Each structure stands twice: as C-alpha cells, then as structure tokens.
Backbone as JSON, one array per atom type, in Angstrom:
{
  "sequence": "MITKKLMLFFPKCEVEKPIVYHLIKDYNLKINLIRAKITPEEYGYLVMDITGKEEDIERGLEYVKGFDVNVNATYRGLRHNEEKCTDCGNCLSHCPSGALVVEDSKTRKIIFKPDKCIECLACIRACPFNACISIF",
  "N": [[96.37, 71.99, 122.79], [97.36, 75.15, 121.56], [97.49, 78.35, 120.08], [99.46, 80.72, 119.35], [100.41, 84.01, 118.34], [103.01, 85.5, 116.72], [105.69, 87.66, 115.96], [108.53, 87.86, 114.15], [112.0, 88.92, 113.83], [114.57, 88.94, 111.92], [118.0, 88.88, 111.75], [120.18, 89.84, 109.49], [121.88, 88.26, 108.63], [120.86, 85.71, 109.5], [119.02, 85.18, 107.62], [118.77, 82.95, 105.6], [118.51, 80.49, 106.5], [117.0, 77.71, 107.15], [114.69, 78.07, 109.34], [111.7, 78.36, 110.18], [111.23, 75.66, 108.47], [112.24, 73.68, 110.61], [111.09, 74.37, 112.71], [108.54, 73.27, 112.19], [109.05, 70.27, 111.23], [110.99, 69.65, 113.37], [109.98, 70.13, 115.96], [106.8, 69.79, 116.16], [105.13, 71.71, 115.29], [102.55, 73.72, 113.97], [102.17, 75.92, 111.42], [101.25, 79.21, 110.37], [101.72, 81.61, 107.85], [101.78, 84.84, 108.26], [102.19, 87.34, 107.44], [105.5, 88.14, 105.59], [108.92, 89.42, 105.01], [111.64, 88.68, 103.83], [114.92, 88.43, 102.73], [117.79, 87.68, 101.52], [119.68, 89.93, 101.03], [118.94, 91.87, 103.23], [117.49, 92.49, 106.21], [115.01, 90.56, 107.89], [111.46, 90.17, 108.78], [108.77, 88.3, 109.83], [105.71, 87.47, 110.23], [103.59, 85.51, 112.13], [101.16, 82.89, 113.28], [101.43, 80.45, 115.24], [101.02, 77.09, 115.86], [100.66, 74.34, 118.63], [101.26, 72.03, 121.42], [102.02, 73.81, 124.35], [104.18, 73.12, 125.29], [105.81, 72.37, 123.3], [105.69, 74.42, 121.97], [107.23, 76.24, 123.27], [109.76, 75.44, 123.63], [110.3, 75.03, 120.55], [110.63, 78.29, 120.24], [112.84, 78.65, 121.91], [114.77, 77.32, 120.72], [114.42, 78.72, 118.45], [115.55, 81.55, 118.92], [118.05, 80.74, 119.59], [119.36, 81.28, 117.32], [119.8, 84.39, 117.11], [117.48, 85.29, 116.39], [115.16, 87.6, 117.09], [112.06, 87.28, 118.96], [108.83, 88.26, 119.24], [105.98, 88.49, 121.1], [104.19, 90.71, 121.52], [104.42, 92.67, 119.82], [103.16, 93.8, 116.29], [103.24, 93.75, 112.85], [101.96, 95.78, 112.07], [100.94, 99.1, 112.71], [98.78, 101.09, 114.21], [98.44, 104.48, 114.22], [97.16, 106.78, 116.51], [97.6, 109.54, 116.78], [97.6, 110.58, 114.34], [94.86, 109.76, 113.07], [92.05, 110.41, 112.12], [89.64, 109.98, 112.67], [87.71, 109.32, 110.48], [86.51, 107.16, 109.48], [86.86, 105.92, 106.98], [88.38, 103.61, 106.71], [87.24, 101.61, 107.78], [85.5, 99.87, 106.5], [87.01, 98.69, 104.85], [88.37, 96.9, 106.63], [88.74, 93.32, 106.87], [88.65, 91.99, 109.08], [87.85, 92.88, 111.47], [89.54, 94.36, 113.22], [89.7, 97.31, 113.0], [87.51, 99.24, 114.41], [84.61, 101.03, 115.44], [83.56, 101.64, 118.72], [82.2, 103.13, 120.46], [79.14, 104.69, 119.89], [78.58, 107.72, 120.06], [81.22, 109.29, 120.42], [82.69, 108.16, 118.21], [85.03, 107.26, 117.52], [87.95, 105.59, 116.23], [89.49, 102.32, 117.11], [91.5, 100.65, 117.11], [92.43, 96.99, 117.32], [94.83, 94.97, 117.88], [94.82, 92.29, 118.18], [93.09, 90.95, 116.48], [93.59, 91.52, 114.13], [94.4, 90.95, 110.85], [96.69, 91.81, 109.01], [96.26, 92.27, 106.4], [96.78, 94.44, 104.85], [94.96, 95.85, 103.75], [93.8, 98.77, 105.24], [95.87, 100.67, 105.16], [95.82, 101.21, 102.81], [93.36, 102.52, 102.52], [93.28, 104.3, 104.22], [93.49, 107.98, 104.19], [95.11, 109.53, 105.91], [97.56, 108.44, 106.23], [97.28, 106.88, 109.02], [97.24, 104.42, 109.31], [100.05, 101.74, 109.56], [102.58, 100.01, 108.09], [105.21, 98.41, 109.55], [107.23, 96.81, 107.74]],
  "CA": [[96.74, 73.04, 121.89], [97.4, 76.78, 121.71], [97.99, 78.92, 119.06], [100.22, 82.53, 119.71], [100.79, 85.21, 117.09], [104.48, 85.96, 116.9], [106.45, 88.9, 115.01], [109.71, 87.3, 114.44], [112.81, 89.78, 113.31], [116.05, 88.11, 111.53], [118.97, 89.78, 110.96], [120.65, 89.41, 107.98], [122.99, 86.57, 109.03], [120.37, 84.44, 109.7], [117.8, 84.88, 106.78], [119.07, 82.11, 104.58], [118.64, 79.21, 107.51], [115.38, 76.91, 107.2], [114.38, 78.01, 110.85], [110.71, 77.68, 110.02], [111.21, 74.38, 108.5], [112.82, 72.98, 111.68], [109.77, 74.1, 113.58], [107.26, 72.37, 111.84], [109.46, 69.04, 111.29], [111.41, 69.18, 114.97], [109.19, 70.38, 117.02], [105.64, 69.49, 115.49], [104.55, 72.85, 115.43], [101.65, 74.13, 112.98], [102.85, 77.39, 111.17], [100.43, 79.77, 109.15], [102.17, 82.52, 108.04], [100.68, 85.87, 107.62], [103.09, 88.08, 106.6], [106.94, 88.12, 105.71], [109.46, 89.89, 103.97], [112.88, 88.13, 104.18], [115.78, 88.77, 101.49], [119.07, 87.7, 101.76], [120.48, 91.28, 101.32], [118.53, 92.33, 103.91], [116.9, 91.88, 107.65], [113.96, 89.57, 107.49], [110.33, 89.99, 109.31], [107.88, 87.24, 109.79], [104.66, 87.55, 111.3], [102.69, 84.1, 112.02], [100.57, 82.07, 113.97], [102.33, 79.11, 115.62], [100.11, 76.32, 116.67], [101.18, 73.16, 119.28], [101.52, 71.94, 122.62], [102.58, 74.58, 124.61], [105.75, 72.91, 125.95], [106.73, 72.24, 122.22], [106.19, 76.08, 121.25], [108.62, 76.95, 124.26], [111.13, 74.33, 123.05], [110.54, 75.72, 119.27], [111.04, 79.67, 120.62], [114.14, 78.42, 122.35], [115.58, 77.01, 118.9], [114.9, 80.13, 117.2], [116.56, 82.46, 119.94], [119.44, 80.52, 119.24], [119.94, 82.35, 115.97], [119.95, 85.53, 117.46], [116.39, 85.83, 116.05], [114.19, 88.57, 118.0], [110.8, 86.85, 118.88], [108.16, 89.19, 120.16], [104.39, 88.24, 121.06], [103.09, 91.44, 121.37], [104.55, 93.38, 118.42], [102.79, 93.42, 115.2], [103.72, 94.35, 111.52], [100.94, 97.24, 111.52], [100.69, 100.11, 113.88], [97.59, 102.31, 114.31], [98.89, 105.8, 114.93], [96.0, 107.65, 117.08], [97.48, 110.82, 116.76], [97.12, 110.99, 112.58], [93.9, 109.12, 112.81], [90.99, 111.77, 112.25], [88.38, 108.86, 113.24], [86.83, 109.46, 109.3], [85.84, 105.91, 109.24], [86.99, 104.88, 105.74], [89.25, 101.82, 106.99], [86.39, 100.44, 108.92], [84.57, 99.25, 105.4], [88.0, 97.9, 104.29], [88.99, 95.76, 107.6], [88.06, 92.41, 107.09], [88.52, 91.17, 110.36], [87.19, 93.8, 112.39], [90.36, 95.06, 113.41], [89.5, 98.45, 113.06], [85.71, 99.56, 115.02], [83.92, 102.15, 116.02], [83.24, 100.96, 119.6], [81.13, 104.17, 120.92], [78.82, 105.89, 118.44], [78.85, 109.07, 120.37], [82.45, 109.53, 120.49], [82.98, 107.8, 117.02], [86.29, 107.24, 117.81], [88.24, 104.47, 115.58], [89.68, 101.68, 117.7], [92.62, 99.5, 116.65], [92.47, 95.92, 118.11], [95.72, 94.14, 117.25], [94.69, 90.95, 118.15], [92.18, 90.58, 115.38], [94.33, 92.21, 113.12], [95.3, 89.75, 109.98], [97.61, 92.32, 108.38], [95.89, 92.29, 105.16], [97.14, 96.14, 104.78], [93.86, 97.32, 103.3], [93.66, 100.2, 105.9], [97.17, 101.23, 104.68], [95.47, 101.56, 101.41], [92.03, 103.16, 102.6], [93.58, 105.58, 105.17], [94.18, 108.98, 103.45], [95.86, 110.26, 106.88], [98.74, 107.52, 106.85], [97.4, 106.63, 110.47], [97.85, 102.84, 109.46], [101.45, 102.0, 109.15], [103.24, 98.94, 108.36], [106.88, 98.55, 109.61], [107.76, 96.46, 106.83]],
  "C": [[96.53, 74.23, 121.88], [97.96, 77.17, 120.29], [98.36, 80.82, 119.62], [100.53, 83.12, 117.98], [102.38, 85.65, 117.69], [104.86, 87.01, 115.51], [108.13, 88.27, 114.93], [110.61, 88.44, 113.74], [114.12, 88.89, 112.98], [116.55, 89.08, 111.03], [119.76, 89.18, 109.99], [121.72, 88.12, 107.74], [122.1, 85.34, 108.89], [118.92, 84.17, 108.62], [117.54, 83.73, 105.64], [118.78, 80.8, 105.4], [116.99, 78.62, 107.37], [115.08, 76.79, 108.76], [112.89, 77.28, 110.66], [110.43, 76.47, 109.71], [111.37, 73.32, 109.79], [111.78, 73.07, 112.4], [108.91, 73.28, 113.58], [107.88, 70.62, 112.15], [109.95, 68.73, 112.78], [110.37, 69.41, 116.46], [107.66, 70.59, 117.36], [104.82, 70.6, 115.91], [103.37, 72.94, 113.64], [101.96, 75.52, 112.47], [101.92, 77.96, 109.89], [100.68, 81.02, 109.39], [101.43, 83.56, 107.36], [101.06, 86.77, 106.96], [104.31, 88.25, 106.94], [107.43, 88.91, 104.53], [110.8, 89.38, 104.23], [113.79, 88.17, 102.62], [116.92, 88.43, 101.89], [120.06, 88.73, 101.89], [120.21, 91.71, 102.7], [118.01, 91.53, 105.33], [115.91, 90.57, 107.0], [112.67, 89.98, 109.03], [109.29, 89.15, 108.8], [106.73, 87.47, 110.79], [103.84, 86.09, 111.08], [102.07, 83.56, 113.24], [101.51, 80.48, 114.05], [101.4, 78.03, 116.76], [100.8, 74.77, 117.48], [101.14, 73.05, 120.69], [102.47, 73.01, 123.11], [104.06, 74.74, 125.11], [106.63, 72.9, 124.57], [106.95, 73.72, 121.28], [107.68, 76.53, 122.22], [109.73, 76.65, 123.7], [111.34, 75.12, 121.51], [111.34, 77.41, 119.39], [112.43, 79.47, 121.32], [115.02, 78.18, 121.36], [115.74, 78.32, 118.38], [115.72, 81.23, 117.99], [117.83, 82.2, 119.88], [120.32, 80.93, 118.4], [119.99, 83.6, 115.93], [118.35, 86.1, 116.48], [115.5, 86.73, 117.35], [112.68, 87.94, 118.09], [110.06, 87.61, 119.62], [106.69, 88.53, 120.09], [103.64, 89.38, 120.88], [102.97, 92.61, 120.4], [104.13, 92.75, 117.42], [103.13, 94.2, 114.04], [103.14, 95.35, 111.14], [100.92, 97.55, 112.95], [99.15, 101.14, 113.43], [98.21, 103.81, 114.98], [97.31, 106.65, 115.29], [96.33, 108.82, 116.86], [97.11, 111.27, 115.19], [96.04, 110.56, 112.58], [92.62, 110.24, 113.15], [89.72, 111.03, 112.47], [87.62, 109.2, 111.83], [86.26, 108.6, 108.98], [86.14, 105.29, 107.83], [87.37, 103.77, 105.84], [88.16, 101.28, 107.53], [85.54, 99.68, 107.66], [85.82, 97.86, 104.76], [88.47, 96.82, 105.23], [87.9, 94.36, 107.48], [87.42, 91.73, 108.33], [87.81, 91.49, 111.78], [87.99, 94.24, 113.47], [90.07, 96.49, 114.27], [87.91, 98.71, 113.19], [85.84, 100.94, 115.6], [83.15, 101.52, 117.55], [82.13, 101.88, 120.8], [80.74, 104.99, 120.22], [78.69, 106.98, 118.86], [80.12, 109.86, 120.3], [83.21, 109.37, 118.72], [84.51, 107.78, 116.87], [86.87, 105.71, 117.24], [89.21, 103.9, 116.61], [90.4, 100.51, 117.07], [92.6, 97.87, 117.73], [93.47, 95.02, 117.24], [95.26, 92.82, 117.2], [93.82, 90.34, 117.27], [92.67, 90.98, 114.31], [95.18, 90.64, 112.23], [96.34, 90.33, 109.07], [97.5, 92.32, 106.76], [96.43, 93.75, 104.28], [96.0, 96.75, 103.84], [93.7, 98.39, 103.98], [94.46, 100.82, 105.48], [96.57, 102.24, 103.36], [94.43, 102.76, 101.82], [92.13, 104.39, 103.55], [94.51, 106.76, 104.53], [94.87, 109.9, 104.42], [97.07, 109.41, 107.25], [98.5, 106.88, 108.27], [97.77, 104.96, 110.59], [99.02, 103.0, 108.91], [102.0, 100.61, 108.98], [104.83, 99.06, 108.44], [107.52, 97.79, 108.8], [107.07, 96.25, 105.7]]
}
C-alpha cells in the first residue's frame, strides 16, 4: 500500500460526474479529501491523498484522465511566495504540520515544505505580507 498526494483540476464539463466515488468503488482506493472547490457553474479543484496498491492507483488515475481531468502529483493548492516573505515568523506558530519552518537559526529564513502541508490555510490568515497564497 502506498499513498500519493494529488491535486486534480476538473473542467466545468466534468464537475458533476461521480469520479471520486468510482475511484473508491471500482479501483479499491482509499481517498482522504484534504481540500476541494467544485461547483457546477465553475471549474473544480481537489487536493487529496489516495491510498492503495500502486497498480490500482495507476489504473484509477488513467480512468480519471479519461474525463479530461488534469492530475498533478507535484502541484499543491497552496503556495509560499519567497519574494513576498519577509521571514517575520508570524506563520510559524500557526502551522500545525510543520510545513513552515526555520532550518537555519542564523539566517532565520522561512522554508516551506509542501510535502508536510495539510492545506489548513492558517498561514494565509497569519501572514501580513500575503506570502502564503491559495490557488483556489
């Protein structure tokens, strides 16, 4: 069993289809929805963990891609803009997963670790410089 974190982009024509339901039912996958914005009038974004046998995940993702859904394993729904970040540290105490950290106490530079991010969006509310940005 493996787990992959994925972001799916649904075009408007695909948002009303029970795609995630079929991933669970037909491909024996476990889905943990982390964050979603899907409405019939618009496009849709979905960030999720998908757990199962590697071959089942691959078959399930091929099924999803057949619906013109863009699957991205490296992209996240949250970004940290290093140019806007002043390394003030206000976000650090608000990040429950340790995705925002200071690794070097001399430079005090804020480092964003997207693999640890649970997309709770607390950093967005905490950052006075809008360095943390949600794409949806």
